[in-house]
C-alpha positions in Angstrom: -14.5 -5.0 -6.5 -17.1 -6.8 -4.5 -17.3 -6.2 -0.8 -20.3 -7.4 1.6 -21.1 -7.4 5.1 -22.5 -10.9 5.9 -20.2 -13.5 7.0 -22.5 -16.2 5.5 -22.7 -14.6 2.1 -21.7 -15.8 -1.2 -19.5 -13.7 -3.9 -21.8 -12.1 -6.5 -19.2 -12.9 -9.0 -18.8 -16.7 -8.4 -22.1 -18.0 -6.3 -20.3 -21.1 -5.8 -17.6 -19.6 -3.6 -18.2 -19.5 0.1 -16.2 -16.3 1.2 -16.2 -14.8 4.7 -16.8 -10.8 5.1 -13.6 -8.8 5.4 -14.1 -4.9 6.1 -12.6 -2.8 3.5 -10.5 0.0 4.7 -8.2 2.7 3.4 -4.5 4.0 4.4 -2.7 6.6 2.6 0.8 7.9 0.9 1.6 11.0 0.2 4.1 11.6 -2.6 6.1 14.7 -3.6 5.1 16.4 -6.7 8.3 15.4 -8.4 7.5 11.7 -7.5 6.7 9.6 -10.8 5.1 7.1 -8.8 1.0 6.7 -8.6 -0.9 7.9 -5.5 -2.2 4.8 -3.2 -4.1 4.8 -0.1 -3.8 1.9 2.4 -4.9 0.1 5.3 -8.1 -1.0 6.9 -9.6 -4.1 5.9 -10.7 -5.1 2.2 -11.9 -2.0 0.7 -9.1 0.4 0.6 -5.8 -1.5 1.1 -6.9 -5.3 1.3 -9.6 -6.6 -0.9 -10.9 -9.6 0.9 -14.4 -8.5 1.9 -13.7 -6.0 4.6 -11.5 -3.1 4.4 -10.3 -0.1 5.4 -8.2 3.0 4.3 -4.7 4.2 5.4 -2.4 7.0 4.0 0.8 7.8 2.6 3.2 10.2 1.6 6.3 9.7 0.2 9.7 11.1 0.8 13.2 11.1 0.0 14.8 7.9 0.6 17.4 7.2 3.5 20.2 4.5 3.9 19.2 2.1 5.9 19.5 -1.7 5.2 18.3 -5.0 6.7 20.2 -8.3 6.2 18.3 -11.7 5.8 15.5 -12.8 8.3 17.5 -12.9 11.3 18.9 -9.5 11.4 17.2 -6.5 12.3 17.4 -3.3 10.2 18.8 -0.1 11.4 16.2 2.7 11.7 17.5 5.7 9.8 16.5 9.2 10.4 13.1 10.4 9.4 12.3 11.7 6.2 13.1 15.1 5.7 10.5 17.7 4.3 9.4 21.1 3.9 6.2 20.4 5.6 5.5 21.2 9.4 6.5 18.0 10.8 5.4 17.4 14.8 6.5 14.8 17.1 4.6 12.1 19.0 5.5 9.5 21.7 4.3 6.0 22.3 4.8 2.6 23.4 5.0 -0.8 21.7 4.8 -4.0 23.4 6.0 -7.2 22.2 4.8 -10.9 23.5 5.8 -14.4 24.4 4.6 -17.5 22.3 1.7 -17.8 24.4 0.7 -14.0 24.4 1.9 -12.8 27.3 3.4 -9.3 27.1 7.1 -9.5 27.9 8.5 -6.1 26.9 7.3 -2.3 26.7 9.4 0.2 25.1 8.8 4.2 24.2 9.3 5.3 20.8 8.9 8.8 19.2 8.1 9.4 15.4 7.3 12.4 13.5 4.5 13.1 11.6 2.5 15.9 9.5 -1.2 16.6 9.8 -3.8 18.0 7.6 -7.4 19.4 8.1 -9.9 17.8 6.1 -12.8 20.0 7.5 -15.8 18.9 9.8 -13.3 18.3 12.5 -11.9 15.6 10.6 -7.6 15.6 10.8 -5.4 13.4 8.6 -2.2 12.3 10.3 0.8 10.7 8.2 3.7 9.3 10.2 7.4 9.5 8.3 8.4 6.4 7.6 12.2 5.7 6.7 13.7 4.4 4.0 15.4 0.9 3.9 15.8 -2.8 2.6 13.8 -5.9 3.9 13.3 -9.4 3.5 9.6 -9.8 1.9 7.5 -12.7 2.2 7.4 -15.9 4.7 9.7 -18.5 5.8 8.9 -22.0 5.0 8.2 -22.7 8.7 5.9 -19.7 9.8 3.0 -21.6 10.0 2.7 -25.5 10.8 1.6 -26.0 7.4 4.1 -24.1 5.6 3.4 -20.5 4.2 1.1 -19.9 1.6 2.2 -20.1 -2.2 1.6 -16.4 -2.7 3.7 -15.8 0.4 7.1 -16.8 -1.3 9.8 -16.7 -2.1 11.4 -14.5 -0.2 13.2 -11.9 -1.6 15.0 -8.3 -0.4 13.2 -5.3 -1.4 14.8 -1.6 -1.2 12.1 1.0 -0.1 12.5 4.9 -0.1 11.4 6.8 2.8 7.6 8.2 2.4 4.6 9.1 5.1 1.6 6.6 6.0 -1.3 7.0 7.5 -1.0 6.8 11.2 -4.5 5.2 11.6 -6.8 3.2 9.2 -8.7 6.0 7.1 -11.7 6.8 9.7 -15.7 7.2 8.5 -15.1 11.1 9.6 -12.5 11.6 7.1 -14.2 9.6 4.8 -17.2 11.6 4.8 -15.1 14.8 4.8 -13.6 14.2 1.6 -16.4 12.0 0.0 -19.4 13.6 1.1 -20.8 9.7 2.3 -20.4 6.7 4.7 -20.8 3.3 3.2 -19.9 1.3 6.5 -21.9 -1.0 8.5 -20.2 -0.6 11.8 -21.2 3.2 12.0 -18.6 5.4 14.2 -16.9 8.6 13.4 -13.5 7.1 14.7 -13.9 3.5 13.2 -12.2 2.9 9.9 -14.0 2.8 6.9 -15.4 0.0 5.2 -17.3 -1.6 2.3 -14.8 0.4 0.1 -13.9 -1.4 -3.2 -10.6 -0.8 -4.7 -11.8 1.7 -7.4 -13.4 3.2 -4.6 -10.2 3.8 -2.5 -8.3 5.0 -5.8 -11.2 7.5 -6.1 -10.7 8.2 -2.3 -7.2 9.1 -3.1 -7.9 11.0 -6.3 -10.2 13.6 -4.3 -8.1 14.0 -1.3 -5.3 15.0 -3.4 -7.3 17.4 -5.0 -8.7 18.5 -1.6 -5.4 18.8 0.0 -3.2 20.0 -3.1 -0.8 16.9 -2.7 -0.4 13.6 -4.0 -1.9 10.9 -2.3 -2.2 7.1 -3.2 -2.2 3.4 -2.0 0.8 1.8 -0.9 2.5 -0.9 -3.1 2.4 -4.5 -1.6 5.9 -4.1 -0.9 5.5 -0.4 1.2 2.8 -2.3 3.2 4.8 -4.9 4.2 7.9 -3.0 5.0 5.4 -0.5 7.2 3.9 -3.6 8.9 7.1 -5.2 10.0 8.6 -1.9 11.0 12.1 -3.8 11.2 10.7 -7.3 12.9 10.9 -10.4 11.2 8.3 -12.4 13.4 4.7 -13.5 12.0 3.1 -10.2 13.6 5.1 -6.9 14.5 3.9 -8.1 18.6 6.3 -11.0 18.1 5.3 -15.0 17.6 1.5 -14.3 18.4 -1.4 -12.1 19.3 -4.2 -12.0 21.3 -7.4 -10.1 21.1 -5.9 -7.6 23.8 -3.6 -6.2 21.0 -5.4 -7.0 17.6 -9.1 -7.1 16.6 -9.7 -10.4 15.1 -11.6 -14.0 15.8 -10.3 -14.8 19.0 -11.4 -18.2 18.7 -9.1 -19.2 16.0 -5.7 -18.2 17.8 -2.0 -18.4 16.4 0.6 -20.9 17.8 0.5 -21.4 21.6 -1.7 -18.4 22.5 -5.2 -19.1 24.0 -8.5 -18.7 22.7 -9.9 -15.1 23.3 -12.3 -12.4 22.6 -14.4 -12.3 19.0 -16.2 -8.6 19.1 -17.6 -9.4 15.4 -17.5 -5.7 14.5 -14.7 -2.9 14.0 -13.2 -1.0 16.5 -12.0 2.6 16.8 -8.6 3.2 15.4 -5.9 3.5 17.6 -7.3 0.9 20.6 -4.3 -1.3 20.1 -1.1 -0.8 20.6 1.1 0.4 17.3 4.3 -0.9 16.0 7.9 0.8 16.3 6.9 3.1 13.1 3.9 4.4 15.3 1.4 2.7 13.0 -1.8 1.4 14.3 -4.0 -1.4 13.7 -1.8 -2.9 11.0 -3.1 -6.3 12.1 -6.8 -7.2 11.9 -9.7 -4.8 12.3 -10.1 -4.5 8.6 -8.5 -5.6 5.5 -6.1 -2.8 4.0 -6.3 -2.4 0.3 -2.5 -2.4 -1.8 -2.0 -1.1 -5.4 -0.5 -4.2 -6.5 -2.0 -6.9 -8.6 -2.5 -10.3 -7.2 0.2 -13.1 -8.2 0.6 -16.7 -7.5 3.7 -16.1 -6.0 6.7 -13.4 -5.5 8.6 -15.0 -8.7 9.6 -12.0 -10.4 7.9 -9.5 -8.0 9.8 -6.0 -8.1 12.6 -5.5 -5.7 12.4 -1.7 -5.5 9.3 -1.3 -3.6 6.7 -0.2 -6.6 3.5 -1.8 -7.3 3.1 -4.9 -9.4 1.1 -4.2 -12.5 1.7 -6.8 -14.8 0.5 -10.2 -14.9 -3.0 -11.9 -15.9 -4.8 -11.6 -12.6 -6.9 -8.5 -12.5 -7.7 -9.0 -8.5 -5.9 -6.4 -6.4 -3.8 -7.4 -3.2 -5.5 -7.1 0.6 -3.4 -7.0 3.7 -3.7 -7.1 7.3 -6.7 -9.4 8.0 -9.6 -8.4 9.9 -11.8 -8.5 12.7 -13.7 -11.6 11.4 -10.9 -13.6 10.3 -8.6 -16.1 12.4 -5.3 -15.0 13.6 -3.2 -16.8 10.8 -4.7 -14.5 8.2 -3.5 -11.7 10.0 0.3 -12.2 9.8 2.4 -9.8 8.4 2.9 -11.7 5.1 -0.3 -13.1 4.5 -1.6 -12.1 1.1 -5.5 -11.9 0.2 -7.9 -11.0 -2.8 -11.8 -10.3 -3.3 -12.0 -14.0 -4.6 -9.5 -15.8 -2.0 -11.8 -18.2 0.4 -11.2 -17.4 4.2 -10.7 -20.5 6.3 
């Protein structure tokens, strides 16, 4: 996979294709030894979880599923108990916010979630949040954007997800350095997400992390990523109907809906700089693209409904999610899907 940093660059695999750079990053998932599912990393922009041209890494851990359910789009899902684990579960408190159509905060709520932590050495600590299992409606409704959703955001379907653990933050440069012994990022900073990581590089990170920790880590499937990002919401963003640069790191010159224009930072920010969703996951919108395990498809016809990675099909490009610090707000929506070769608007 090709990852670059210059927003005006051209894709080496297709010189005629103008692309925007999107940071590649990683988020992780951990799977019990008894599970037959692959290891995934997830989160951050284009490198490890999303494949655009900027990415970050995120971590997952899978666990026993719970009986939670969610009705079609209008209904909110029930939140089930957190995954049970023989690991040493800790608890953390956090605040979430929601906004009105103009991006003004109209509600604040306190939440609590469980997590486990792993010492990677050199002062780098990896925190994995317990995500309850359940079902949700994946994809976007026909009227989510003025022009309607992109073809690969539908048709909507109900997907069942087993409980798992996911990285609280995008994989940081300190964490990546502790595992891989190098740091490919342009925007240096121990607490910033690692960038410029290809899908193959994300998979290698997961493999080495699994060997180092003695537990199974993998990239999330696209369905797991969207379920974790939505955290029970059905709006374009987990904040509500829009976002602002006070809540997400994206190109504030191009807002979504009725939100005003705002700051365009043109660089990544430290993980955890903005409010999390109700699962306790940070930076699921913007900052860096996050790699998923799935192959990219033209639409969701024939897609799995059990939360597994979609590995069949003729496309070899892998999916990226979440948008980045260089992207318009519309590309940071929950259901937006990107690949390394997809031109950014």
